[in-house]
C-alpha atoms as one frame of an Amber mdcrd trajectory, in Angstrom:
protein
 142.294  27.052  -8.867 144.726  24.128  -9.268 147.627  26.596  -9.285 146.609
  28.177  -5.974 146.086  24.741  -4.437 149.510  23.745  -5.601 151.144  26.717
  -3.865 149.184  25.937  -0.709 150.359  22.298  -0.809 153.979  23.441  -1.314
 154.049  24.940   2.205 152.675  21.693   3.735 155.860  19.828   2.844 158.546
  20.729   5.445 161.486  20.174   3.069 159.971  22.184   0.258 158.843  24.930
   2.643 162.397  25.226   3.938 163.779  25.498   0.421 161.268  28.195  -0.511
 162.056  30.262   2.627 165.813  29.952   2.031 165.355  31.096  -1.552 163.231
  34.085  -0.538 165.712  35.129   2.144 168.743  34.921  -0.168 166.936  36.778
  -2.947 166.093  39.538  -0.449 169.814  39.853   0.385 170.591  40.204  -3.338
 168.028  42.977  -3.727 169.453  44.724  -0.642 172.959  44.663  -2.123 171.734
  46.261  -5.325 170.272  49.194  -3.386 173.414  50.091  -1.421 174.995  53.124
  -3.170 178.689  53.169  -4.060 180.586  55.420  -1.615 181.677  58.726  -3.048
 179.058  58.855  -5.851 176.460  61.643  -6.026 173.541  59.506  -7.124 171.316
  62.542  -7.748 173.840  63.895 -10.270 174.078  60.402 -11.769 170.293  60.270
 -12.221 170.458  63.607 -13.991 173.078  62.280 -16.384 171.002  59.150 -17.055
 167.885  61.226 -17.715 169.799  63.473 -20.125 171.157  60.422 -21.929 167.660
  59.010 -22.282 166.337  62.208 -23.837 169.325  62.589 -26.167 170.953  60.214
 -28.630 173.783  59.409 -26.230 172.818  55.872 -25.475 169.646  56.057 -23.437
 168.460  52.740 -24.840 171.609  51.025 -23.616 171.263  52.614 -20.157 167.669
  51.439 -19.927 168.758  47.945 -20.901 171.374  47.911 -18.129 168.946  49.393
 -15.591 166.370  46.641 -16.221 168.836  43.765 -15.851 170.530  45.191 -12.757
 167.219  45.692 -10.999 167.525  49.476 -10.873 171.073  49.428  -9.404 172.276
  51.697 -12.225 170.193  54.690 -11.098 171.938  54.906  -7.682 175.136  53.180
  -8.800 174.691  50.459  -6.205 177.701  48.330  -5.279 175.648  45.411  -6.636
 175.479  46.967 -10.076 177.385  44.111 -11.691 175.018  41.600  -9.975 175.262
  38.072 -11.388 176.154  39.195 -14.908 179.957  38.729 -14.775 179.353  35.121
 -13.699 176.835  34.634 -16.471 179.212  36.145 -19.017 182.075  33.951 -17.805
 179.837  30.857 -18.020 178.870  31.709 -21.601 182.492  32.289 -22.584 183.641
  28.954 -21.093 180.692  27.222 -22.739 181.618  28.608 -26.157 185.344  27.948
 -25.707 184.507  24.377 -24.703 183.442  23.763 -28.287 186.728  24.930 -29.823
 189.420  24.224 -27.180 190.156  20.507 -26.896 191.291  20.654 -23.231 188.034
  22.318 -22.134 185.990  19.944 -24.253 187.782  17.045 -22.547 186.890  18.433
 -19.116 183.222  18.564 -20.145 183.312  14.797 -20.800 185.081  13.831 -17.553
 181.958  13.789 -15.425 181.715  15.418 -12.013 185.454  16.114 -11.594 185.587
  17.817 -14.976 182.534  19.915 -14.164 184.108  21.057 -10.905 187.277  22.145
 -12.708 185.263  24.058 -15.298 183.272  25.728 -12.487 186.575  26.809 -10.870
 187.855  28.212 -14.174 184.552  30.062 -14.576 184.948  31.616 -11.123 188.472
  32.804 -11.903 187.260  34.361 -15.144 184.390  35.979 -13.219 186.910  37.762
 -10.971 188.786  39.098 -14.036 185.562  40.355 -15.627 184.449  41.990 -12.357
 187.760  43.867 -12.015 187.748  45.055 -15.648 184.072  46.117 -15.616 184.182
  47.830 -12.231 187.353  49.745 -13.208 185.590  50.879 -16.380 182.561  52.031
 -14.378 184.774  53.894 -11.875 186.606  55.654 -14.744 183.363  56.630 -16.428
 181.913  58.036 -13.184 185.087  60.026 -12.605 185.026  61.460 -16.147 181.353
  61.694 -17.302 182.496  64.042 -20.084 183.678  60.949 -21.904 180.011  60.158
 -22.588 179.705  63.316 -24.705 179.826  67.127 -24.620 176.420  67.244 -22.920
 178.024  65.865 -19.747 181.184  67.986 -19.720 181.560  69.705 -16.342 179.134
  67.396 -14.518 180.571  66.105 -11.234 179.291  62.691 -10.194 182.220  61.779
  -7.921 183.174  64.168  -5.119 186.793  63.035  -4.948 187.838  61.272  -8.162
 191.189  59.596  -8.358 192.944  56.293  -7.877 191.542  55.937  -4.364 187.954
  56.118  -5.599 188.690  53.746  -8.441 190.310  51.133  -6.160 187.460  51.453
  -3.651 184.852  50.997  -6.391 186.674  47.994  -7.870 186.950  46.320  -4.466
 183.340  47.106  -3.540 181.707  46.038  -6.814 183.897  42.963  -7.251 183.229
  41.808  -3.674 179.496  42.373  -4.143 179.445  40.476  -7.463 181.338  37.565
  -5.955 178.993  37.538  -2.951 175.994  37.423  -5.293 177.683  34.558  -7.174
 178.035  32.688  -3.866 174.374  33.367  -3.061 173.369  31.988  -6.472 175.264
  28.785  -5.708 173.533  28.519  -2.303 170.119  28.951  -3.911 170.928  26.225
  -6.428 172.148  23.877  -3.674 169.752  24.559  -0.819 166.889  26.475  -2.429
 164.444  26.047  -5.296 165.592  26.403  -8.875 168.722  27.760 -10.533 170.140
  30.572  -8.388 171.662  32.639 -11.186 168.465  32.516 -13.272 166.275  33.395
 -10.274 168.418  36.408  -9.407 168.160  37.727 -12.995 164.391  37.185 -13.007
 163.983  39.009  -9.676 166.106  41.901 -10.975 163.805  42.219 -13.966 160.547
  41.862 -12.105 161.694  44.451  -9.530 161.011  47.058 -12.219 157.360  45.906
 -12.485 156.040  48.515  -9.941 157.664  51.235 -11.994 155.954  49.863 -15.117
 152.567  49.817 -13.358 153.020  53.438 -12.181 154.039  54.484 -15.707 150.965
  52.750 -17.155 148.690  54.445 -14.590 150.220  57.813 -15.395 149.890  57.160
 -19.150 146.195  56.182 -19.073 144.770  57.796 -15.922 147.182  60.586 -15.017
 149.103  60.950 -11.782 150.012  63.815  -9.409 148.717  66.558 -11.619 150.008
  64.961 -14.838 147.283  64.399 -17.383 146.855  61.098 -19.217 148.782  60.997
 -22.475 146.930  58.049 -24.117 143.258  57.089 -24.529 141.880  54.706 -21.917
 140.553  52.431 -24.736 144.150  51.495 -25.520 144.666  49.813 -22.099 142.410
  46.750 -22.525 143.909  46.167 -25.951 147.401  46.148 -24.425 146.289  43.814
 -21.638 144.786  41.306 -24.096 147.880  41.595 -26.296 150.112  40.993 -23.297
 148.278  37.798 -22.392 148.578  36.554 -25.999 152.302  37.309 -26.050 152.788
  35.432 -22.755 150.861  32.445 -24.139 153.008  32.473 -27.281 156.206  32.736
 -25.222 155.168  29.771 -23.061 154.519  27.705 -26.208 157.872  28.778 -27.684
 159.688  27.901 -24.431 158.072  24.469 -23.989 157.823  23.430 -27.647 159.774
  20.301 -28.635 160.223  18.178 -31.718 160.097  14.493 -30.759 162.520  12.330
 -32.738 161.610   8.622 -32.397 164.346   6.412 -30.954 164.314   2.599 -30.925
 166.663   0.499 -28.762 167.714  -2.994 -29.943 167.469  -6.018 -27.656 170.744
  -6.857 -25.910 171.852  -9.155 -23.080 173.584  -7.747 -19.978 175.098 -10.204
 -17.451 173.158 -13.094 -15.868 171.108 -13.619 -18.999 169.010 -10.490 -18.425
 167.771  -8.984 -21.682 167.161  -5.335 -22.180 166.086  -3.247 -25.142 163.339
  -3.182 -27.768 162.181   0.075 -26.202 160.507   2.836 -28.121 161.170   6.329
 -26.832 161.929   9.733 -28.301 164.604  12.422 -28.252 163.137  15.893 -27.470
 164.715  18.635 -29.585 163.637  21.993 -28.149 162.198  24.502 -30.570 163.839
  27.343 -28.674 167.126  25.515 -28.172 169.085  28.799 -27.909 167.021  30.300
 -25.100 167.645  34.052 -24.734 171.258  33.908 -25.934 170.694  35.421 -29.416
 168.967  38.469 -27.890 171.613  38.838 -25.197 174.310  38.840 -27.869 172.510
  41.031 -30.375 171.341  43.877 -28.158 174.747  45.073 -26.832 176.442  44.469
 -30.180 174.087  47.013 -31.716 173.817  49.543 -28.879 177.468  49.763 -27.767
 179.043  50.376 -31.229 176.316  52.872 -32.141 176.819  54.751 -28.845 180.583
  54.883 -29.422 180.048  55.999 -33.036 177.801  58.869 -31.913 180.444  59.902
 -29.435 183.284  60.248 -31.957 181.271  61.834 -34.798 179.865  65.315 -35.255
 176.043  65.490 -35.572 176.231  69.036 -37.051 178.561  68.046 -39.834 177.201
  67.814 -43.368 180.029  65.466 -44.437 181.044  61.942 -43.707 181.124  62.492
 -39.908 177.533  63.738 -39.887 176.420  60.844 -42.088 178.017  58.361 -39.659
 176.346  60.108 -36.710 172.906  59.877 -38.337 173.564  56.242 -39.205 174.474
  55.532 -35.573 171.336  57.293 -34.345 169.167  55.232 -36.700 170.939  52.100
 -35.544 170.441  52.942 -31.854 166.783  53.984 -32.015 163.819  51.760 -32.979
 163.952  52.650 -36.688 163.565  50.391 -39.706 167.350  50.067 -39.994 167.640
  49.047 -36.347 164.872  46.439 -36.681 166.441  44.888 -39.808 169.924  44.705
 -38.301 168.564  43.455 -34.984 166.508  40.732 -36.712 169.466  39.612 -38.841
 171.727  39.384 -35.759 169.183  37.382 -33.775 168.800  34.825 -36.563 172.592
  34.640 -37.015 173.276  34.031 -33.331 170.443  31.514 -33.159 172.133  29.320
 -35.790 175.572  30.123 -34.363 174.624  28.953 -30.873 173.091  25.746 -32.180
 176.155  25.101 -34.381 178.481  25.438 -31.373 176.380  23.650 -28.723 174.453
  20.929 -30.602 176.889  18.181 -31.593 174.986  15.796 -33.819 178.025  13.560
 -34.373 178.473  12.958 -30.597 174.747  12.263 -30.196 174.712   9.767 -33.042
 177.815   7.998 -31.701 176.253   7.735 -28.234 173.098   6.303 -29.750 175.149
   3.742 -31.639 177.041   2.704 -28.494 173.769   2.230 -26.627 172.324   0.125
 -29.415 169.767   2.781 -30.297 168.779   4.145 -33.670 166.340   6.437 -35.447
 163.805   4.316 -37.394 164.538   4.382 -41.111 167.989   6.037 -40.645 171.283
   4.109 -40.666 173.326   4.494 -37.440 176.447   6.659 -37.484 177.014   9.380
 -40.058 173.556   9.123 -41.624 171.937   9.643 -38.174 174.188  12.655 -37.505
 173.183  14.195 -40.858 169.502  13.546 -40.128 169.729  15.143 -36.674 171.640
  18.087 -38.019 169.096  18.701 -40.795 166.213  18.331 -38.355 167.806  20.749
 -35.876 168.366  23.291 -38.690 164.651  23.290 -39.517 163.696  23.534 -35.865
 166.138  26.399 -35.343 164.580  28.297 -38.244 161.161  27.997 -36.605 162.440
  28.733 -33.094 164.581  31.659 -34.324 161.589  33.159 -36.085 159.462  32.889
 -32.930 162.335  34.365 -30.891 162.625  37.183 -33.400 158.912  38.040 -33.127
 159.069  38.124 -29.312 162.199  40.271 -29.411 160.772  42.870 -31.800 157.433
  43.373 -29.996 158.737  45.888 -27.418 160.452  47.959 -30.096 157.342  47.986
 -32.253 155.252  49.155 -29.289 157.762  51.930 -28.604 157.920  53.009 -32.235
 154.275  52.749 -33.269 152.412  53.491 -30.027 155.036  55.502 -28.125 154.772
  53.086 -25.188 157.536  53.866 -22.635 160.410  51.373 -22.368 159.509  50.651
 -18.733 156.186  49.209 -19.935 157.163  47.830 -23.376 160.096  45.780 -21.952
 157.574  43.418 -20.260 155.831  42.695 -23.588 158.656  40.592 -25.021 162.381
  40.521 -25.556 164.819  39.135 -23.064 162.764  40.238 -20.058 159.675  38.164
 -20.861 161.652  35.154 -22.069 163.661  35.022 -18.877 160.624  35.521 -16.640
 158.609  32.815 -18.413 161.513  30.393 -18.660 162.693  30.713 -15.083 159.138
  30.654 -13.717 158.420  27.398 -15.601 161.665  25.797 -14.396 161.039  26.782
 -10.794 157.449  25.583 -10.820 158.501  22.319 -12.418 160.952  21.659  -9.564
 158.315  22.504  -6.961 155.779  20.300  -8.718 158.189  17.356  -8.693 158.366
  17.639  -4.881 154.540  17.766  -4.706 154.042  14.714  -6.915 156.584  12.649
  -4.973 154.640  13.419  -1.764 151.374  12.405  -3.516 150.063  15.989  -3.702
 148.398  17.481  -6.807 150.603  19.573  -9.087 150.024  23.051 -10.425 147.942
  21.846 -13.405 144.662  19.951 -13.433 145.907  17.741 -16.270 149.510  16.847
 -17.133 152.654  18.260 -15.642 154.819  21.330 -16.222 157.830  21.054 -18.497
 160.755  23.441 -17.995 163.246  24.682 -20.552 165.676  21.871 -19.878 168.671
  24.113 -20.502 169.715  27.699 -21.220
């Protein structure tokens, strides 16, 4: 009830109503771009190739992954296929390089001017990634036989050649840069982070397909008989609600480190300090980054390995092919490797982004300290040890959420279109972005003396990635 009243109040504030309408309009434009097919591509032939890849061991899991995060643009090869992902990839690369390249690290500490320079570098890198990725897509569409012998002789492009490749590069790069500009406009004039909202909308655009698949699975559709007992449906619904609750707790969970500030005098005899506050260390500090890193690093090498090996061979080539198939499909090997990579990247991301030494030095400069811990190096070691324990807990929770869709696919034969909403990157992004957006809207409501979305307390967003 409080949630519905909060949405109703949001449209009573002219400024917030304007932001919401701008956001909805720009998001609609992004969805429209993703549905415009690339000129020269036979999208019906492309859908046949994708369906064949799904049924074979030629990388259907990877194609499904791409299709979800592009909002279905893969199936008709829309010019908006790249969407916001080149910009996200460039941002991640710059963020990681900022921890190892002194010049970039210096820019991060130069305030607004430094952030603007980093943003410009990110945009230039986005252009490079768009050109490289769109050229690769154009080449693959022109030569589908490169995906495997099953696709030899299939014609997806009517007139392949340098002209088609240049047209595809220009079209997809322009669309991706336009989407990047739209994301900036949403962030500036709309509600929430534009890039995150576009990704969330791309994912949720597949929800109607998931609902139709579920209806067909449990009730049948258009002459197709149900393939699963109806008693399974309420169990899945309850399980889904529990997973969402757990994901919300994982996203909002923090470890509060007590911080005391000493008394100090600042000009005119004014005395400040002796404050007791806390430093919130997020349980899921890494966000969805470990899953985003781990999924392609498993699927892409396994797809390439299946392509260059012979599945009919009884020798080393056949053994490698079977290994690649086990690694690509939701088998025990895949789950073990996937789990190990998620935990590795969870600690790797924290190690590169959480600088305990800088935090301890800033606390020391501000006259603040952790009770019972000496300022300086001892504080840095304490924060580092605390963050390591938190990362172990957060990484384990992230691991459980990431494995749920695969377990549903393997044990209950739930289609990927349904299982992808039960965990993994999809659910984490939807929950995280929804919380961040609602928190921003709630702050507008509270400033105007309206009730928020909760009866008690306020929403807390992710506060980062």
